[in-house]
N, C-alpha and C positions, 0 to 999 in steps of 0.2 A: 438218287445220287445228286449231290449238290453241284451247282455250277460255280466256277471260279472265273472271274473276269480280270484281265490285266489291262491297264490303261498305259498306252505307249504313245509317245509323241512321234511326229513324222520321221525324225532322224532315227529313233529307236526301231521303228517299223522297217525303215530302209535297211538298217544294219541286220535286223533279224531275217529279213528276206534274203539279203546277200549271204548270210551264214547258212541258211537252209539250202539255197542254190548251190553254194560251194560244197556243202556236205553231200548233196545228191550227186553232183557232178563227179566228185571224187569217188563215190561208191560205184557209179556207173562205169567210170574209167577202170576201177579195180576189177570189176566183173569182166569187162572186155579183156583186160590183161590176163586174168585168171583163166578165162575160157578160150583165149587166143582167137577171139572172134574177128579180129582185124587182120589175121594172118591167113595167107592162102596155103602155105606149105607148113605142115605141122610135124613136130617130133612124135615119137612113139607115145610119150606121156600125154602130150596135148591131144593126140588123136584119140587115146583112150578116154580122156576127159570129154572131148567133143562127142564121142559116141556113147558115153556112159557105160563103158565096158572095162573089163579087166585086161591086163596085158596078155594073159593066156588066150583070151577070146580073140584079141587082135591077131595074135599069131595064127590061130585057126582060120580066121577070116582071110588073112593073107594067103594061106594055103588054098583057100577056096576061090581065090582070084581077086581079092581086094587089091587095087593097084597101089604100088609104092614106087618111090624113086630112090635109087642108090647112086650117089656120086662120090667116088673115091672113099667108099666105105661108110658114108654118112647117109642114113635112111631118113627120108621125108615122105609125108603123105600129102597129096594135093586135095584140099578140101572139096574142090569142084568134082574131081574124079571120084572121091568117096561118095558124094551125093548121087552122082550118076550111077555108080555101081550099086548103091543101095536101092535106087529107084528101079533099076533093071532086075536086080536080084530078088526083090520083094514082089514082083509082078506075078 
């Protein structure tokens, strides 16, 4: 394989570094948003994504004791409670 070299001046290197940084930061933030990693209380869909399971599996796990919170008909799952339940359940 042949090697290709690019000659960049200091300003171009700085711009390239800033572009790469911005691209990586945007991708990390998108992943955080997609996985709801910064949220403590998750919706059904977010919980399924977090656990990598289907909604039917989530329903079965709730029947088996996976803790959920219902406030005025709105269901949420506490990420910390999920982790504790999994830890206890898998022992």
